[in-house]
N, C-alpha and C positions, 0 to 999 in steps of 0.2 A: 267541910265539903272541898273534894280536888279536883281540881279541871284540868285538863288536859292542856298542853303547851299551845298556840298558834298551829293550825296548817299552812305550811306553805301554800303557794298556786303551783297548780299540775303546769308536766312541762311533756312537750311531743314525745321525747324519748323514753320515759316513763313506762313500765312496762303497766299491763293494766290489773295484773297482781298486785302493783306497789302501790296503785290508787286503789284499788278496795281495800286494801289493809290499812290505808291512811283512816278512813271512816267508815261506817256500816251505810251510811246514806249514801255515800256515791256509786255503790254495786246498782240499784236499782236505776239510778242518773243514766249508767253503763247503757244497760236496758233497754231505757228511751231512746236513747242516741243510735240505738242500731248495733252496740258490742254486743258480742257473744263470749262475754268473762267466764263463763264456766271453760271452756274447749281453748280459748286461745290469751290462759292470763299471760305465758311469757312473753307471749308479741308486744310490741312497745306500741301505743295510743296513737302511733303516727303511719307504722305499717298495718296497721290491722285497718285503720283510717281507708288507706290507699287502696288496700287489697278489697274490702268491699265499696269502695267509693263513697264513702265516708267525708264531709267537709270536716279537717281536723281543725280549723279554726272557730267555726261554731260549735264544735263538739269542745275546745278548751274553757270558750269563750263561755257556756252554758255548765261544765264543769268546777270550772272557777266560780261562776257566781253562785254555786251551791257550796264551796268551801268559804266564800265571806259570807255567807247565810251561817252553817256553823260556828266560822270564827265571832261572829257578831251575835250568838245565841251565848256562846261559851264566854264572854265578856259580857253579857248583861247579867249570866245569873253571878258569875264572881262579884261584879258589883252588889248585887244583889244579898249577894252573901256576907260580903264585908258591912253590912248596912248595920 
């Protein structure tokens, strides 16, 4: 079985499209946080957050927590596969 590389943490200057392209599980997380990813894909996380009065630090923490979860699951699956 082939596993994807470890995902890097999200930065404020990344576009919403770049974030969504990292992993499919991030799009619902963006929506939960109030981001409109369908119409603003080329805006940076920081710009969109500022325009919509979304706390960018909280959004980064939530999204990077999801990244950590995805990485942990991938790591566990890889360990299991090697047994």
